[in-house]
Each structure stands twice: as structure tokens, then as C-alpha cells.
N, C-alpha and C positions, 0 to 999 in steps of 0.2 A: 478283418479291417474293412470298413465301409468304403465303397467307391464314391458315394455322395454324402456330403456333410452340410451342416448349416452354413448359410451365406454363400454357397456355391451357385454359379449360374448354370441353369439346365434348360434343355429344350424338351418339349413334350413330343413323343413319337406316335401316339395313337389316341383316338378318342375325339371328343368334341373340341378340345383345345390343341389339336395337332398342329405342330409347326411353330407354336408360340414359345417365347423364352421368358424366364422369370428367375427370381432369386428364392432359394430354399429358406423357409422360415423355421421348419421343424422336421426332424426325421424320426420315425418310429421303427427301429430295426426289428422288433419282435413281431409286429404286424406287417412289415414290409411296405409301409406307407410313407409318403412324403407330402408336406404342405408347402405350396408354392405361392408367393405373393401375387395377388390380383389375378389368379388363374383358377379355373374350376369353381367359380362362385355359384352358390346356391342360396335360395331364399329361406331365411329362418324367421319364424314368427315368435316375437318376444312379448312377454307380458309386461305391462308397465310397472315400474317401481317408483319409489319416491325420488330417486336420483335421475332416472332416465325414462323418457316416454316409451311406450310400447309400439308395436307395429312390425312391419316387415323389414328385415335387415339382410343385406347381402354379406355372406361370410364365405371364406375359402373352405373347400372340402378337400380331404386328402386324396392323392392319386397313388396308384401302385408304383413301387420303385422300378418295376420292369417296364413301365411306360415312359420313363424319363431317361435322358442321357446327359452326361456332364459336358459342358462347353468349355473349351480351353480359354483362359482369360487373355492369352497372348495372340493366338492365331484365330480365335473366335469361330472355331469349328467344333462340331460335336465329335466326341471320341470316347473310347474306353481307356481309362488310365492304366498304366502299368506301374507296378510297385518296385522301387529301387531303394537301396539303403545307402545313406551317406557315409562318409568316413567316420562320423561320430557314432554310427550304429543306428541312427534314427531312420525309420521307414518313411518314405515320402511317395506321393503320387507324381507321375511324370507323364506328360503328353506324348502320345505315340507319334504324332505328326510333326511337332516342332521341337520336342525334347525339353520343353520348359517344365520346371518343377512347380507343381500346384500346391500351394499352402492352404 
């Protein structure tokens, strides 16, 4: 089970974007990469098409999963979630600091 999922709020731990927070757009568990909105932007040179003009465009590049940490939505602190099971048998992530269930 993954610690970080789509639409989670995360903080970057190392690199050029260290200390910045953002929302996860996509997670690639096979490559161990995560795409965060408006972070780690690189310049991509695009060729013009009939629909769009060409030129330089800023796009997000993926970061390593080891360089990001989940931020609790309730206490707004970075933490490693623990996994508990509800009475229904469903596994959920739980904040270690405030005990809030992260959906």
C-alpha cells in the first residue's frame, strides 16, 4: 500500500524545491516518482501545431518518492502515516501526531 496518493498534500524534503508544499497530480509506483503541481518546473521546447503555437513551455517534472513527505490535512505537519484497519476491515492511513484518519 502506498504512503502517498493522488490529491495528497506533500512537502519536498530535498533538492531545489526544498521546503515547498504542493498537491500530488500523479504517482508512478513502478518508477518511484511523483508529480507535484507547480513544483520542479522545467522548460520544454514544443514544436508548433495547427492548434497551439510552439515555443518554450514550463512543465512539472517528476520527483523521487523518497524526497517528499505527506502533510497531515488536520495538523498541517509533515509525517509518516501509520496503517490501521477500521471495524469494516478497510485499511486506512492515520496521522501519527494527531491521530486523524487520512482519506
